[in-house]
MARDO-72920 format. One record per residue (C-alpha): x, y, z; residue number from 1. Coordinates in nm, 4 decimals, m for minus. Example, Ala and Ser with C-alpha at 12.3 -4.5 7.8 and 13.67 -1.06 7.14 Angstrom:
+----------+----------+----------+-----+
!        X !        Y !        Z ! num !
+----------+----------+----------+-----+
!   1.2300 !  m0.4500 !   0.7800 !   1 !
!   1.3670 !  m0.1060 !   0.7140 !   2 !
+----------+----------+----------+-----+
# end
This chain:
+----------+----------+----------+-----+
!        X !        Y !        Z ! num !
+----------+----------+----------+-----+
!   8.8919 !  18.0707 !  29.2851 !   1 !
!   8.7809 !  18.3521 !  29.5141 !   2 !
!   9.0510 !  18.5784 !  29.6525 !   3 !
!   9.1467 !  18.5699 !  30.0187 !   4 !
!   8.9762 !  18.9029 !  30.0830 !   5 !
!   8.6532 !  18.7986 !  29.9116 !   6 !
!   8.6343 !  18.4749 !  30.1116 !   7 !
!   8.6684 !  18.6602 !  30.4409 !   8 !
!   8.4212 !  18.9258 !  30.3288 !   9 !
!   8.1715 !  18.6619 !  30.2151 !  10 !
!   8.1902 !  18.4886 !  30.5528 !  11 !
!   8.1476 !  18.8170 !  30.7426 !  12 !
!   7.8557 !  18.9234 !  30.5247 !  13 !
!   7.6780 !  18.5904 !  30.5648 !  14 !
!   7.7367 !  18.5919 !  30.9400 !  15 !
!   7.6007 !  18.9443 !  30.9830 !  16 !
!   7.2833 !  18.8507 !  30.7969 !  17 !
!   7.2324 !  18.5263 !  30.9905 !  18 !
!   7.3183 !  18.6748 !  31.3298 !  19 !
!   7.0694 !  18.9563 !  31.2638 !  20 !
!   6.7934 !  18.7132 !  31.1635 !  21 !
!   6.8463 !  18.4278 !  31.4087 !  22 !
!   7.0790 !  18.5599 !  31.6775 !  23 !
!   7.4400 !  18.4696 !  31.7451 !  24 !
!   7.3603 !  18.1769 !  31.9730 !  25 !
!   7.1159 !  18.0172 !  31.7293 !  26 !
!   7.3349 !  18.0397 !  31.4197 !  27 !
!   7.5656 !  17.7497 !  31.3396 !  28 !
!   7.8971 !  17.7551 !  31.1607 !  29 !
!   7.7455 !  17.5247 !  30.8992 !  30 !
!   7.4710 !  17.7776 !  30.8257 !  31 !
!   7.7316 !  18.0502 !  30.7855 !  32 !
!   7.9543 !  17.8618 !  30.5427 !  33 !
!   7.6536 !  17.7424 !  30.3447 !  34 !
!   7.5289 !  18.0998 !  30.3082 !  35 !
!   7.8779 !  18.2251 !  30.2219 !  36 !
!   7.9329 !  17.9487 !  29.9672 !  37 !
!   8.2621 !  17.8387 !  30.1221 !  38 !
!   8.3885 !  17.5375 !  30.3141 !  39 !
!   8.4417 !  17.5224 !  30.6890 !  40 !
!   8.8119 !  17.4924 !  30.6203 !  41 !
!   8.8056 !  17.8190 !  30.4282 !  42 !
!   8.6238 !  17.9932 !  30.7112 !  43 !
!   8.8567 !  17.8552 !  30.9770 !  44 !
!   9.1512 !  17.9841 !  30.7773 !  45 !
!   9.0383 !  18.3357 !  30.8720 !  46 !
!   8.8260 !  18.2847 !  31.1828 !  47 !
!   8.9182 !  18.0135 !  31.4304 !  48 !
!   8.5718 !  18.0023 !  31.5844 !  49 !
!   8.2296 !  18.1626 !  31.5760 !  50 !
!   8.3480 !  18.3881 !  31.8592 !  51 !
!   8.6413 !  18.5038 !  31.6487 !  52 !
!   8.4050 !  18.5671 !  31.3596 !  53 !
!   8.1847 !  18.7916 !  31.5747 !  54 !
!   8.4905 !  18.9856 !  31.6887 !  55 !
!   8.6158 !  18.9972 !  31.3302 !  56 !
!   8.2907 !  19.1556 !  31.2142 !  57 !
!   8.3391 !  19.4503 !  31.4496 !  58 !
!   8.7179 !  19.4579 !  31.4209 !  59 !
!   8.6791 !  19.5151 !  31.0472 !  60 !
!   8.4917 !  19.8386 !  31.1244 !  61 !
!   8.7286 !  19.9378 !  31.4066 !  62 !
!   9.0298 !  19.8952 !  31.1807 !  63 !
!   8.8729 !  20.1036 !  30.9060 !  64 !
!   8.7794 !  20.3839 !  31.1441 !  65 !
!   9.1211 !  20.3741 !  31.3095 !  66 !
!   9.2982 !  20.4072 !  30.9756 !  67 !
!   9.0742 !  20.6964 !  30.8770 !  68 !
!   9.1324 !  20.8778 !  31.2063 !  69 !
!   9.5101 !  20.8343 !  31.1800 !  70 !
!   9.5004 !  20.9826 !  30.8298 !  71 !
!   9.2912 !  21.2778 !  30.9501 !  72 !
!   9.5190 !  21.3471 !  31.2467 !  73 !
!   9.8221 !  21.3320 !  31.0183 !  74 !
!   9.7035 !  21.6144 !  30.7929 !  75 !
!   9.8108 !  21.9780 !  30.8159 !  76 !
!   9.4519 !  22.0863 !  30.8837 !  77 !
!   9.3592 !  22.2913 !  31.1884 !  78 !
!   9.2384 !  22.1164 !  31.5013 !  79 !
!   8.8824 !  22.2284 !  31.4294 !  80 !
!   8.8996 !  22.0878 !  31.0759 !  81 !
!   9.0447 !  21.7606 !  31.2007 !  82 !
!   8.7791 !  21.7121 !  31.4685 !  83 !
!   8.4998 !  21.7903 !  31.2249 !  84 !
!   8.6421 !  21.5442 !  30.9719 !  85 !
!   8.6800 !  21.2791 !  31.2432 !  86 !
!   8.3220 !  21.3250 !  31.3595 !  87 !
!   8.1794 !  21.3014 !  31.0088 !  88 !
!   8.3907 !  20.9983 !  30.9233 !  89 !
!   8.3039 !  20.7936 !  31.2303 !  90 !
!   7.9330 !  20.8664 !  31.1851 !  91 !
!   7.9354 !  20.7896 !  30.8130 !  92 !
!   8.1279 !  20.4639 !  30.8560 !  93 !
!   7.9078 !  20.3611 !  31.1487 !  94 !
!   7.6017 !  20.4160 !  30.9289 !  95 !
!   7.7613 !  20.2327 !  30.6364 !  96 !
!   7.8335 !  19.9345 !  30.8605 !  97 !
!   7.5308 !  19.9783 !  31.0858 !  98 !
!   7.4290 !  19.6119 !  31.0666 !  99 !
!   7.7774 !  19.4971 !  31.1643 ! 100 !
!   7.7900 !  19.7233 !  31.4682 ! 101 !
!   7.4372 !  19.6354 !  31.5752 ! 102 !
!   7.4967 !  19.2616 !  31.5488 ! 103 !
!   7.8180 !  19.2865 !  31.7470 ! 104 !
!   7.6778 !  19.4924 !  32.0343 ! 105 !
!   7.3706 !  19.2707 !  32.0613 ! 106 !
!   7.5902 !  18.9634 !  32.0989 ! 107 !
!   7.9148 !  19.0874 !  32.2567 ! 108 !
!   7.8061 !  18.9790 !  32.6044 ! 109 !
!   7.8230 !  18.6162 !  32.4869 ! 110 !
!   8.1930 !  18.6397 !  32.4109 ! 111 !
!   8.4589 !  18.5178 !  32.6548 ! 112 !
!   8.5725 !  18.7937 !  32.8891 ! 113 !
!   8.9194 !  18.8097 !  32.7376 ! 114 !
!   8.7739 !  18.8840 !  32.3936 ! 115 !
!   8.5393 !  19.1485 !  32.5344 ! 116 !
!   8.8328 !  19.3163 !  32.7058 ! 117 !
!   9.0380 !  19.3128 !  32.3871 ! 118 !
!   8.7604 !  19.4867 !  32.1951 ! 119 !
!   8.7266 !  19.7406 !  32.4756 ! 120 !
!   9.1000 !  19.8061 !  32.4540 ! 121 !
!   9.0763 !  19.8621 !  32.0775 ! 122 !
!   8.7839 !  20.1004 !  32.1211 ! 123 !
!   8.9732 !  20.2875 !  32.3934 ! 124 !
!   9.2621 !  20.3535 !  32.1554 ! 125 !
!   9.0251 !  20.5220 !  31.9104 ! 126 !
!   8.8472 !  20.7075 !  32.1905 ! 127 !
!   9.1754 !  20.8426 !  32.3286 ! 128 !
!   9.2891 !  20.9680 !  31.9866 ! 129 !
!   8.9528 !  21.1377 !  31.9354 ! 130 !
!   8.9690 !  21.2900 !  32.2849 ! 131 !
!   9.3186 !  21.4199 !  32.2091 ! 132 !
!   9.1711 !  21.6361 !  31.9327 ! 133 !
!   8.9194 !  21.7799 !  32.1781 ! 134 !
!   9.1999 !  21.8403 !  32.4287 ! 135 !
!   9.4083 !  22.0186 !  32.1665 ! 136 !
!   9.1122 !  22.2418 !  32.0861 ! 137 !
!   9.0629 !  22.3189 !  32.4544 ! 138 !
!   9.4243 !  22.4304 !  32.4812 ! 139 !
!   9.3673 !  22.6513 !  32.1777 ! 140 !
!   9.0630 !  22.8047 !  32.3430 ! 141 !
!   8.8110 !  22.6889 !  32.0826 ! 142 !
!   8.6343 !  22.4220 !  32.2911 ! 143 !
!   8.4751 !  22.4644 !  32.6299 ! 144 !
!   8.6544 !  22.3568 !  32.9470 ! 145 !
!   8.3723 !  22.4064 !  33.1976 ! 146 !
!   8.2595 !  22.0462 !  33.1401 ! 147 !
!   8.5020 !  21.7541 !  33.1820 ! 148 !
!   8.6493 !  21.6406 !  32.8517 ! 149 !
!   8.5380 !  21.2827 !  32.9178 ! 150 !
!   8.1774 !  21.4038 !  32.9352 ! 151 !
!   8.2076 !  21.5957 !  32.6088 ! 152 !
!   8.3480 !  21.2903 !  32.4301 ! 153 !
!   8.0949 !  21.0547 !  32.5887 ! 154 !
!   7.8145 !  21.2822 !  32.4705 ! 155 !
!   7.9288 !  21.2441 !  32.1107 ! 156 !
!   7.9683 !  20.8677 !  32.1215 ! 157 !
!   7.6384 !  20.8157 !  32.3030 ! 158 !
!   7.4615 !  20.9743 !  32.0061 ! 159 !
!   7.6635 !  20.7521 !  31.7756 ! 160 !
!   7.5757 !  20.4340 !  31.9633 ! 161 !
!   7.2066 !  20.5283 !  31.9591 ! 162 !
!   7.1958 !  20.5331 !  31.5784 ! 163 !
!   7.0654 !  20.1740 !  31.5408 ! 164 !
!   6.7586 !  20.2700 !  31.7456 ! 165 !
!   6.6299 !  20.5244 !  31.4966 ! 166 !
!   6.8307 !  20.5510 !  31.1755 ! 167 !
!   6.7026 !  20.3767 !  30.8648 ! 168 !
!   6.8627 !  20.3708 !  30.5225 ! 169 !
!   6.5088 !  20.3949 !  30.3853 ! 170 !
!   6.4473 !  20.7207 !  30.5695 ! 171 !
!   6.4271 !  21.0648 !  30.4082 ! 172 !
!   6.7834 !  21.1683 !  30.4991 ! 173 !
!   7.0986 !  20.9939 !  30.3824 ! 174 !
!   7.4005 !  20.9078 !  30.5936 ! 175 !
!   7.6093 !  21.2021 !  30.4786 ! 176 !
!   7.3411 !  21.4506 !  30.5825 ! 177 !
!   7.2883 !  21.2821 !  30.9190 ! 178 !
!   7.6654 !  21.2849 !  30.9776 ! 179 !
!   7.6850 !  21.6571 !  30.9036 ! 180 !
!   7.3850 !  21.7362 !  31.1247 ! 181 !
!   7.5075 !  21.5357 !  31.4240 ! 182 !
!   7.8548 !  21.6817 !  31.3836 ! 183 !
!   7.7207 !  22.0363 !  31.3740 ! 184 !
!   7.5191 !  21.9747 !  31.6905 ! 185 !
!   7.8178 !  21.8273 !  31.8728 ! 186 !
!   8.0620 !  22.0993 !  31.7722 ! 187 !
!   7.8144 !  22.3727 !  31.8594 ! 188 !
!   7.7722 !  22.2146 !  32.2003 ! 189 !
!   8.1445 !  22.2029 !  32.2796 ! 190 !
!   8.2382 !  22.5415 !  32.1356 ! 191 !
!   8.3999 !  22.7697 !  32.3894 ! 192 !
!   8.1503 !  22.9975 !  32.5576 ! 193 !
!   8.2473 !  23.3587 !  32.4870 ! 194 !
!   8.2806 !  23.5882 !  32.7869 ! 195 !
!   7.9587 !  23.7666 !  32.8729 ! 196 !
!   7.9336 !  24.1113 !  32.7243 ! 197 !
!   7.9674 !  24.3827 !  32.9891 ! 198 !
!   7.6386 !  24.5160 !  33.1126 ! 199 !
!   7.5714 !  24.8695 !  33.0007 ! 200 !
!   7.3224 !  25.0572 !  33.2104 ! 201 !
!   7.0727 !  25.2789 !  33.0369 ! 202 !
!   7.0233 !  25.6386 !  33.1453 ! 203 !
+----------+----------+----------+-----+
# end
């Protein structure tokens, strides 16, 4: 008999594939359980409805990223090291679970408002913890303060959310390289601007 974790994973995997191919609205629960090789009862043990399954697909990624960020923040690394690690991790995990994130955001508007708000709340928790690292770096003088912190953070996550529009696993660069490149660009952009060198007149 399959383990509890494998049943839930099989259902999520089947749902992601079917939602991507046919759309959330045009995929039935029966199609999902048939593709997953489980019964409806087994699916409903983990997901009470198709709506809950869609949320569960994204929540799986949110939980993983939240656990990773908490571990990073809890280290003895410097603020700069922590923010770099956080950036790389959230990009790499978003690429690893790109299909899950894409399926969710394409279909999230079909969820009941209360479920949409709950996901927004979960995302805000992560966002606030990430922003706290930027704030700490600003207090240390390593990140710029001439642009509102919310704009700096939004700039990073806008690049992240644009990934499904251009990234392909079949492309020439792998996820780790993309994560490092995007992180380097972001950190360079928020680095504190050094004071202008005094002008020295020539004779």
